[in-house]
C-alpha positions as CSV (number, residue, x, y, z in Angstrom):
1,M,1.5,-18.0,0.2
2,D,-0.8,-15.9,-1.8
3,I,0.9,-13.1,-3.6
4,R,-1.3,-11.1,-5.9
5,R,-0.1,-9.1,-8.8
6,P,0.6,-5.6,-7.5
7,Y,-1.1,-3.7,-10.4
8,P,-3.7,-1.0,-9.7
9,R,-7.2,-2.1,-10.3
10,H,-9.4,-0.2,-12.7
11,P,-12.7,1.1,-11.2
12,D,-15.8,-0.8,-12.1
13,G,-17.6,2.3,-13.4
14,H,-16.9,4.8,-16.1
15,P,-13.7,7.0,-15.4
16,G,-15.8,10.1,-15.4
17,G,-18.2,8.7,-12.8
18,T,-21.3,9.4,-14.8
19,R,-22.0,5.9,-15.9
20,H,-22.4,2.7,-14.1
21,P,-21.7,-0.8,-15.3
22,H,-24.5,-3.0,-16.3
23,W,-25.5,-5.8,-13.9
24,W,-23.8,-8.5,-16.0
25,Q,-20.6,-6.4,-15.9
26,R,-20.2,-6.4,-12.2
27,R,-17.4,-8.5,-10.7
28,W,-19.6,-10.6,-8.3
29,V,-21.9,-11.5,-11.3
30,R,-18.9,-12.8,-13.4
31,Y,-17.4,-14.7,-10.5
32,G,-20.8,-16.1,-9.6
33,A,-21.4,-17.3,-13.1
34,L,-18.0,-18.9,-13.4
35,V,-18.3,-20.7,-10.0
36,T,-21.8,-21.9,-11.0
37,L,-20.5,-23.2,-14.4
38,L,-17.6,-25.0,-12.9
39,T,-19.7,-26.5,-10.1
40,L,-22.3,-27.8,-12.4
41,S,-19.7,-29.2,-14.7
42,G,-18.1,-30.9,-11.8
43,L,-21.4,-32.5,-10.6
44,V,-22.2,-33.7,-14.1
45,I,-18.7,-35.2,-14.7
46,L,-18.8,-36.8,-11.3
47,A,-22.1,-38.5,-12.2
48,L,-20.9,-39.6,-15.6
49,V,-17.6,-41.1,-14.2
50,R,-19.3,-42.8,-11.4
51,Q,-21.9,-44.2,-13.7
52,Q,-19.2,-45.8,-15.9
53,T,-16.8,-47.0,-13.2
54,G,-19.2,-47.7,-10.3
55,T,-18.8,-46.4,-6.8
56,E,-15.9,-48.7,-5.8
57,G,-14.1,-48.2,-9.1
58,F,-14.5,-44.5,-8.8
59,L,-13.0,-44.5,-5.3
60,V,-10.1,-46.6,-6.3
61,G,-9.6,-44.5,-9.5
62,L,-9.7,-41.2,-7.4
63,G,-7.2,-42.5,-4.9
64,L,-4.7,-43.5,-7.6
65,A,-5.2,-40.5,-9.9
66,V,-4.6,-38.0,-7.2
67,L,-1.0,-39.2,-6.6
68,P,0.8,-37.2,-9.3
69,V,-1.3,-34.0,-9.0
70,P,0.7,-32.4,-6.0
71,L,4.0,-33.1,-7.7
72,L,2.8,-31.5,-11.1
73,V,1.2,-28.5,-9.4
74,A,4.3,-28.0,-7.2
75,A,6.5,-28.2,-10.4
76,F,4.5,-25.5,-12.2
77,R,4.3,-23.4,-9.0
78,W,8.2,-23.6,-8.8
79,L,8.4,-22.4,-12.4
80,D,6.3,-19.3,-11.4
81,R,8.3,-18.4,-8.3
82,V,10.2,-15.6,-10.0
83,E,7.0,-13.5,-10.4
84,P,4.3,-15.5,-8.5
85,G,0.8,-15.3,-10.0
86,P,-2.2,-15.3,-7.8
87,W,-3.4,-18.7,-6.6
88,R,-6.9,-18.0,-7.8
89,N,-5.7,-18.3,-11.5
90,M,-4.2,-21.7,-10.8
91,V,-7.3,-22.8,-9.0
92,F,-9.4,-21.7,-11.9
93,A,-7.2,-23.5,-14.4
94,F,-7.2,-26.7,-12.5
95,A,-11.0,-26.6,-12.0
96,W,-11.6,-25.9,-15.6
97,G,-9.5,-28.8,-16.7
98,A,-10.9,-31.2,-14.2
99,C,-14.5,-30.1,-14.7
100,A,-15.5,-28.1,-17.8
101,A,-12.8,-29.4,-20.2
102,A,-13.3,-33.0,-19.1
103,L,-17.1,-32.7,-19.5
104,I,-16.7,-31.2,-23.0
105,A,-14.3,-33.9,-23.9
106,I,-16.4,-36.8,-22.7
107,V,-19.6,-35.6,-24.4
108,A,-18.0,-34.6,-27.6
109,N,-15.8,-37.6,-28.0
110,S,-18.6,-40.0,-27.2
111,F,-21.0,-38.3,-29.7
112,A,-18.3,-38.2,-32.5
113,T,-17.2,-41.8,-32.1
114,R,-20.8,-43.1,-32.0
115,W,-21.6,-41.1,-35.2
116,I,-18.6,-42.3,-37.0
117,A,-19.4,-46.0,-35.9
118,T,-23.0,-45.6,-37.2
119,A,-21.8,-44.0,-40.5
120,T,-19.1,-46.5,-41.2
121,A,-20.5,-49.7,-39.5
122,D,-17.0,-50.2,-38.2
123,P,-16.9,-49.8,-34.4
124,H,-13.2,-50.7,-34.1
125,G,-12.2,-48.2,-36.8
126,A,-14.4,-45.5,-35.2
127,D,-12.6,-46.0,-31.9
128,T,-9.2,-45.7,-33.6
129,L,-10.3,-42.6,-35.6
130,G,-11.8,-41.0,-32.5
131,A,-8.7,-41.5,-30.4
132,T,-6.2,-40.2,-33.1
133,L,-8.2,-37.4,-34.7
134,I,-11.3,-36.5,-32.7
135,A,-10.0,-36.6,-29.2
136,P,-6.9,-34.5,-29.7
137,V,-8.8,-31.7,-31.4
138,V,-11.7,-31.7,-28.8
139,E,-9.5,-32.1,-25.7
140,E,-6.8,-29.6,-26.6
141,S,-9.4,-27.0,-27.7
142,A,-11.3,-27.4,-24.3
143,K,-8.0,-27.0,-22.4
144,A,-6.9,-24.0,-24.5
145,A,-10.2,-22.2,-23.6
146,A,-8.8,-21.9,-20.0
147,V,-5.6,-20.3,-21.2
148,L,-7.5,-18.0,-23.5
149,L,-9.8,-16.8,-20.7
150,V,-6.9,-15.9,-18.5
151,F,-5.2,-14.2,-21.3
152,L,-8.3,-12.1,-22.1
153,F,-9.6,-11.3,-18.6
154,R,-6.5,-11.5,-16.4
155,R,-4.1,-9.9,-18.9
156,R,-2.0,-8.2,-16.2
157,D,-1.4,-11.7,-14.7
158,F,-0.3,-13.0,-18.1
159,T,2.9,-11.3,-19.1
160,G,5.1,-13.9,-20.8
161,I,6.0,-17.5,-21.6
162,V,6.2,-18.8,-18.0
163,D,2.7,-17.5,-17.3
164,G,1.4,-19.4,-20.3
165,V,3.2,-22.6,-19.3
166,V,1.9,-22.5,-15.8
167,I,-1.8,-21.8,-16.7
168,A,-1.7,-24.4,-19.5
169,G,0.2,-27.0,-17.4
170,V,-2.2,-26.7,-14.4
171,T,-5.2,-26.9,-16.6
172,A,-3.9,-30.1,-18.3
173,T,-3.1,-31.5,-14.9
174,G,-6.7,-31.1,-13.8
175,F,-7.9,-32.7,-17.1
176,A,-5.5,-35.6,-16.7
177,F,-6.7,-36.1,-13.1
178,T,-10.3,-36.6,-14.1
179,E,-9.3,-38.8,-17.2
180,N,-7.2,-40.9,-14.9
181,I,-10.1,-41.5,-12.6
182,L,-12.1,-42.8,-15.5
183,Y,-9.4,-45.0,-17.0
184,L,-8.2,-46.4,-13.6
185,G,-11.8,-47.0,-12.4
186,T,-12.7,-48.8,-15.6
187,A,-9.6,-50.9,-15.3
188,F,-10.5,-51.8,-11.7
189,G,-14.0,-52.9,-12.9
190,T,-12.4,-55.0,-15.6
191,D,-10.2,-56.7,-12.9
192,Q,-13.3,-57.3,-10.8
193,L,-14.9,-59.2,-13.6
194,S,-11.9,-61.1,-14.8
195,G,-10.3,-61.8,-11.4
196,G,-7.1,-59.9,-12.2
197,R,-4.9,-59.3,-9.2
198,G,-1.5,-57.8,-8.3
199,L,1.0,-56.7,-10.9
200,A,-0.6,-58.6,-13.7
201,S,-3.9,-56.8,-13.3
202,V,-5.3,-54.2,-15.8
203,T,-5.3,-51.7,-13.0
204,A,-1.6,-52.0,-12.3
205,A,-0.7,-51.8,-16.1
206,T,-2.9,-48.7,-16.5
207,F,-1.4,-47.1,-13.4
208,F,2.1,-47.8,-14.7
209,V,1.4,-46.3,-18.2
210,R,-0.6,-43.3,-17.2
211,V,0.7,-42.3,-13.7
212,V,4.2,-43.6,-13.6
213,M,5.5,-43.3,-17.2
214,S,3.5,-40.4,-18.5
215,P,2.0,-38.2,-15.9
216,F,3.4,-35.2,-17.9
217,A,1.7,-36.2,-21.3
218,H,-1.4,-33.9,-21.1
219,P,0.7,-31.0,-19.6
220,L,3.3,-31.4,-22.2
221,F,0.7,-31.1,-25.0
222,T,-1.2,-28.1,-23.6
223,V,2.1,-26.4,-22.6
224,C,2.6,-25.8,-26.4
225,T,-0.6,-23.8,-26.5
226,G,0.6,-21.9,-23.5
227,I,3.8,-21.1,-25.1
228,G,2.0,-19.7,-28.1
229,F,0.0,-17.4,-25.8
230,G,3.0,-16.4,-23.9
231,V,4.9,-15.3,-27.0
232,A,1.8,-13.5,-28.1
233,A,1.8,-11.6,-24.7
234,L,5.3,-10.5,-25.5
235,T,4.3,-9.2,-28.9
236,T,3.3,-5.5,-29.4
237,E,-0.4,-4.8,-29.8
238,R,0.3,-3.4,-33.3
239,R,1.2,-6.9,-34.6
240,R,-2.4,-8.2,-34.2
241,A,-2.1,-10.9,-36.8
242,L,1.0,-12.4,-35.1
243,R,-0.8,-12.3,-31.7
244,V,-3.6,-14.4,-33.2
245,L,-1.5,-16.8,-35.2
246,L,1.0,-17.6,-32.4
247,P,-1.6,-19.2,-30.1
248,L,-3.2,-21.0,-33.1
249,A,0.2,-22.4,-34.0
250,G,0.8,-23.6,-30.4
251,L,-2.7,-25.2,-30.4
252,L,-2.1,-27.1,-33.6
253,L,1.3,-28.3,-32.3
254,A,-0.4,-29.6,-29.2
255,M,-3.1,-31.4,-31.3
256,G,-0.4,-33.0,-33.4
257,M,1.6,-34.2,-30.4
258,H,-1.5,-35.5,-28.8
259,S,-2.6,-37.3,-31.9
260,M,0.8,-39.0,-32.3
261,W,0.7,-40.1,-28.7
262,N,-2.8,-41.6,-28.9
263,G,-1.9,-43.3,-32.2
264,S,1.2,-45.0,-30.8
265,S,-0.7,-48.1,-29.9
266,S,-1.5,-48.7,-33.5
267,F,2.2,-48.8,-34.5
268,G,2.7,-52.4,-33.3
269,D,3.4,-54.2,-30.1
270,F,6.3,-51.7,-29.2
271,G,4.8,-48.7,-30.9
272,F,4.1,-47.1,-27.5
273,F,7.6,-47.5,-26.3
274,A,9.1,-46.3,-29.6
275,V,7.1,-43.1,-29.6
276,Y,7.8,-42.6,-25.9
277,A,11.6,-42.9,-26.4
278,S,12.0,-41.2,-29.7
279,F,9.5,-38.4,-29.4
280,M,7.8,-37.9,-26.0
281,A,11.0,-37.9,-23.8
282,P,13.0,-35.6,-26.1
283,A,10.1,-33.3,-26.4
284,F,9.6,-33.2,-22.6
285,A,13.4,-32.5,-22.2
286,L,13.3,-29.7,-24.8
287,L,10.3,-28.0,-23.2
288,T,11.8,-28.4,-19.7
289,W,15.0,-26.7,-20.9
290,L,13.0,-23.9,-22.5
291,V,10.9,-23.1,-19.5
292,I,13.9,-23.2,-17.2
293,W,15.9,-21.0,-19.6
294,T,13.0,-18.6,-19.6
295,R,12.9,-18.5,-15.8
296,Q,16.7,-17.7,-15.7
297,R,16.1,-14.9,-18.3
298,E,13.4,-13.4,-16.1
299,L,15.9,-13.4,-13.2
300,R,18.4,-11.6,-15.5
301,T,15.7,-9.0,-16.4
302,V,15.3,-8.3,-12.7
303,R,19.1,-7.8,-12.3
304,E,19.2,-5.5,-15.4
305,E,16.2,-3.3,-14.7
306,L,16.2,-2.7,-11.0
307,P,19.6,-0.9,-10.6
308,V,17.9,2.3,-11.9
309,Y,15.8,2.4,-8.7
310,T,18.9,1.7,-6.7
311,A,20.5,4.8,-8.2
312,T,17.6,6.9,-7.3
313,G,17.4,5.6,-3.7
314,W,14.2,3.4,-3.9
315,L,16.1,0.2,-3.5
316,G,19.2,-0.8,-1.6
317,P,22.5,-1.2,-3.4
318,A,22.6,-5.0,-3.3
319,E,18.8,-5.6,-3.8
320,P,18.9,-6.0,-7.6
321,H,21.3,-8.9,-7.2
322,V,19.4,-10.5,-4.3
323,L,16.1,-10.2,-6.1
324,G,17.7,-11.7,-9.1
325,S,18.7,-14.9,-7.2
326,M,16.1,-17.4,-6.0
327,R,18.5,-18.7,-3.4
328,A,19.0,-15.2,-1.9
329,R,15.3,-14.6,-2.0
330,R,14.6,-17.8,-0.1
331,L,17.3,-16.9,2.5
332,A,15.7,-13.4,2.9
333,R,12.3,-14.9,3.7
334,Q,13.8,-17.4,6.1
335,Y,15.7,-14.6,7.9
336,A,12.4,-12.5,8.2
337,R,10.5,-15.5,9.5
338,Q,13.1,-16.4,12.1
339,H,13.6,-12.8,13.4
340,F,10.3,-11.0,12.8
341,G,7.6,-13.7,12.4
342,R,5.4,-15.1,9.7
343,A,3.8,-11.8,8.9
344,A,7.2,-10.3,8.1
345,A,8.1,-13.3,5.9
346,R,4.9,-12.6,3.9
347,S,5.9,-9.0,3.6
348,V,9.3,-9.9,2.3
349,A,7.7,-12.3,-0.2
350,Q,5.4,-9.5,-1.4
351,Y,8.3,-7.1,-1.5
352,E,10.1,-9.6,-3.9
353,A,7.0,-10.0,-6.0
354,Y,6.4,-6.2,-6.3
355,A,10.0,-5.6,-7.2
356,T,9.9,-8.3,-9.9
357,S,6.7,-6.9,-11.3
358,L,8.4,-3.4,-11.3
359,A,11.3,-4.8,-13.3
360,F,9.1,-6.5,-15.8
361,L,7.0,-3.4,-16.1
362,R,10.0,-1.2,-16.9
363,H,11.3,-3.9,-19.3
364,R,8.1,-3.9,-21.3
365,A,8.1,-0.1,-21.4
366,R,11.6,0.0,-22.7
367,R,10.6,-2.4,-25.5
368,G,7.5,-0.3,-26.3
369,R,4.9,-2.8,-24.8
370,A,3.8,-0.8,-21.8
371,G,0.5,1.1,-21.9
372,A,-0.3,4.8,-21.1
373,D,-0.8,3.9,-17.4
374,F,2.9,3.2,-17.0
375,A,3.4,6.1,-14.5
376,E,0.4,5.0,-12.4
377,R,1.5,1.4,-12.3
378,E,5.0,2.3,-11.5
379,S,3.9,4.6,-8.7
380,E,1.7,1.8,-7.2
381,L,4.6,-0.7,-7.2
382,L,7.1,1.8,-5.7
383,N,4.7,2.8,-2.9
384,A,4.0,-0.9,-2.1
385,L,7.8,-1.5,-1.9
386,W,8.4,1.6,0.2
387,A,5.6,0.5,2.6
388,R,7.4,-2.9,3.2
389,R,11.0,-1.5,3.4
390,E,11.4,-1.7,7.2
391,V,11.3,-5.5,7.2
392,A,12.4,-6.3,3.7
393,R,15.6,-4.3,3.6
394,P,17.3,-5.9,6.6
395,S,16.3,-9.4,5.3
396,L,17.6,-8.7,1.8
397,A,20.8,-7.2,3.1
398,H,21.3,-10.4,5.2
399,A,20.9,-12.5,2.1
400,A,23.2,-10.2,-0.1
401,P,26.3,-12.3,0.4
402,M,24.6,-15.2,-1.1
403,A,23.6,-13.4,-4.3
404,P,26.1,-13.8,-7.1
405,R,27.5,-10.7,-8.6
406,V,26.3,-11.4,-12.2
407,P,27.4,-8.8,-14.8
408,V,24.6,-6.8,-16.4
409,W,24.9,-6.4,-20.2
410,S,24.4,-3.0,-21.4
411,G,23.2,-3.8,-24.9
412,H,26.0,-1.9,-26.6
413,G,29.3,-3.6,-27.5
414,H,30.4,-6.8,-25.9
415,A,31.7,-5.8,-22.5
416,P,29.6,-6.5,-19.4
417,R,29.1,-3.8,-16.8
418,Y,27.9,-3.9,-13.2
419,P,25.0,-1.7,-12.0
420,A,27.1,0.2,-9.6
421,P,26.7,4.0,-10.0
422,R,29.6,5.6,-11.9
423,H,29.9,8.8,-10.0
424,G,29.0,8.0,-6.4
425,P,25.8,6.9,-4.7
426,T,23.5,9.4,-6.4
427,A,24.8,9.2,-9.9
428,P,22.2,8.6,-12.6
429,Y,21.9,5.0,-13.9
430,P,23.0,4.9,-17.6
431,Q,20.1,4.1,-20.0
432,P,21.4,1.7,-22.7
433,Y,18.0,1.4,-24.5
434,P,16.3,4.0,-26.7
435,H,13.4,6.0,-25.2
436,P,10.2,4.1,-26.2
437,Y,7.8,7.0,-25.7
438,G,7.5,10.7,-26.6
439,Y,6.5,11.6,-23.1
440,P,8.9,11.2,-20.2
441,Y,8.4,7.5,-19.6
442,P,9.8,5.2,-18.6
443,Q,11.6,6.8,-15.7
444,P,12.0,5.6,-12.1
445,Y,8.9,7.1,-10.5
446,P,7.9,10.5,-12.0
447,Y,7.4,12.1,-8.6
448,P,9.8,13.5,-5.9
449,Y,11.7,11.0,-3.9
450,P,9.5,11.0,-0.6
451,Y,12.3,11.4,2.0
452,A,14.9,14.0,2.0
453,A,17.4,12.2,4.3
454,S,19.0,10.4,1.4
455,A,17.1,11.9,-1.6
456,P,19.0,12.0,-4.7
457,H,17.8,14.8,-7.1
458,S,19.3,13.6,-10.4
459,R,17.0,11.8,-12.7
460,S,17.9,8.8,-14.7
461,A,15.4,8.8,-17.6
462,P,16.6,10.1,-20.9
463,H,15.4,13.5,-22.0
464,S,12.6,13.6,-24.5
465,P,11.4,16.8,-26.5
466,S,8.1,16.7,-24.6
467,A,9.7,16.5,-21.2
468,P,11.5,19.4,-19.3
469,A,15.2,18.9,-19.0
470,P,16.3,17.7,-15.5
471,R,17.6,20.6,-13.4
472,S,20.9,20.5,-11.7
473,P,20.7,19.9,-7.9
474,S,22.6,23.1,-7.3
475,A,20.5,25.3,-9.5
476,P,18.0,27.7,-7.5
477,C,14.3,27.1,-7.8
478,S,12.1,30.2,-8.5
479,A,8.8,30.7,-6.8
480,S,7.0,30.6,-10.2
481,A,8.6,27.3,-11.2
482,P,8.4,24.8,-8.3
483,D,11.1,22.2,-8.3
484,P,9.4,18.9,-9.3
485,Y,12.3,16.9,-7.8
486,R,12.5,18.5,-4.4
487,P,10.6,16.6,-1.6
């Protein structure tokens, strides 16, 4: 299900309308150049791998290498279910890893290894040096380029650690897919020459090591780079040095882990298993715990930020808790599909994605990380929610009993509070965080509530010196001063 990020798109031209973008700045040109680059890289890497493995070896390697791909992609997609990113980003990441990054790695590694062998007259030492030093630097840099491109050109799709983990992991999955074709196809060719068959064959041993025991190896390395970019995305723009150093630190960690993994075969007969048990497995467990903890923190952010829109009438009373529970979300989509059809289920899924983006937008604003277009983006998200309310609200209400009533922490003291209004259904939601801007943001939609039937007139944003104080609902409104809160 393709759920795009619900942020307003900037026009291609100048805001004033007097200037037009150059031809190379147009979207179709950029997309065309990217597709052409990836296509050419794929054709070249296909020819290189087929030349080295042969047609039969290529087909065998392809059939075996594709087995772990759906599981890995599904795992990363599961991590991204709280705020699903667009599928096009994952397709680009996989294609970059499988085509562009793999081509860079094959060409650069072969050239560097041959140069070292010629310079040292030691082919065996050149192979070891290339595997432990050259390959980690080249491969991790090539894979990190995909994360960097998404971070720079799809910034609104890249908002935190989970986004970095997903893009990095899918890129590394594509890279490992191509690399496994090469290794498995080469192993099959070796068995054809030596007569190896069954479990004792080189193909079976290669499949066991690369596909069964360590399908997560490349994703594990590159995820470190993705975490660095994800933490940089959470850092304020004023701390530019930190925003540069964090991705570099993640990249260096990925290179170090990759180097240790490649060098495990030189540690003796049981060096591979020793590194696997003492380093790779604990690192995998630690990173898995980290990304799952981050996912749960995102759900908590949804529960903490959305009640302000409940207090002003944009969301139903139980929706923050439903949207903060993946089980309740899934139940709401199932209810919509069973009672209203597939289109309704897509609308509910989009409603969930928009509400999550709204919660994250408000969370960034409260921490001083939202831009000057906060009001425009908030308005876009709220209008998108309102347009889907007819189907989404009954479905979410049906799933409400399955949503746990998790307490929301106010940030002051140690006592939890629930996001229920304190003075009736239209009471303002208390703001536990300081106001991050001098103008009246963030507040839940800076325009009047669009329907008077249940329109609360009290506003929940804290007052700032540059913003007019909220007027009491009972105060009269003069003709010279129109009421900004009256529909």
